[in-house]
N, C-alpha and C positions, 0 to 999 in steps of 0.2 A: 573550532569545528574539526572533527577528525577526518583523516583521509578516507575512511569508509563512508562517513556522511557525505563528503564531497563526491565520492564515486557514485553513491546512490542518487544524489541530486542530479548528477550529470545525465541520468537516464530519463529525467522528466522532460516534458515539452519545454522548449527554450523560454516561452513566456512564463512558465511556472517556476523555473529555476531561480530567477531573481526574487520572486515572492517567497519561496521556500527558505532561501538564505536570509532574507529580511525577517521572516517569522522566527527563525532560529536565533538570530542576534537580538531581536526584541525580547524574546523570552529569557535568554541568558542575561540580558541587561537588568532584568527585575528578579533574577534568582531562580528562574524556572529552567531546569536542565532536562533536556530530552535528546534522544537519538532518532535518526531516521532509520526505521526498521524495514520499511517497504516503500518503494516508489513504483517504477514501472514493473508490471508483472506480465509475463507472456501468457498467451491463451492457455497453454499447457499447465502453467503454474496456477492459473485461476481455476481451471477445471479440477485440479487436485484439491484445492482449498474448498471449492464448492461441493465436492463429493463427500467431504467429512460430515458424518452424521446423517448421511442420506443413503437410500438404497439405489440400485442401478438405474432406476427410472427417475431419480431426483426427489423422491418423497422423503421428508424428514422422518427418520426413525429413532434418532437419538439427539434430541434438541440441545443437550449440553455439549455435544461435539461439533455443532454447526459453527463454522468460522465466518461465512459470508452468505448473503442472500443473493449475490450476483453471480450468475453463471458466466462462463468464458465469453468474452465479447460484450458483456453488459456492465463491466466494472470500469470506472474511470481510470483505475490502475493500468488497464490494458492499453490505454492510449497515452500514458505518461502524464495524466492530469490529476493524479491524487498521490498523497503520501501519508504514511503512518509513522 
């Protein structure tokens, strides 16, 4: 596991950190390699992602650009309870 993976895992809720590490090691044990790209996201970061592909009132105008369906405060990432 890289230092960056560890840094990202450290932003997760303590109860999820152990599971994320276990998930990582189980995958690597069977030849599946991955990186943690996103763990905790601030409300501001989530708002930026939610705005992609949407107009100022939140309506989808460019479906191919949409990154997430969860606005700020409605993503598990905002609480340190999800990782990608």
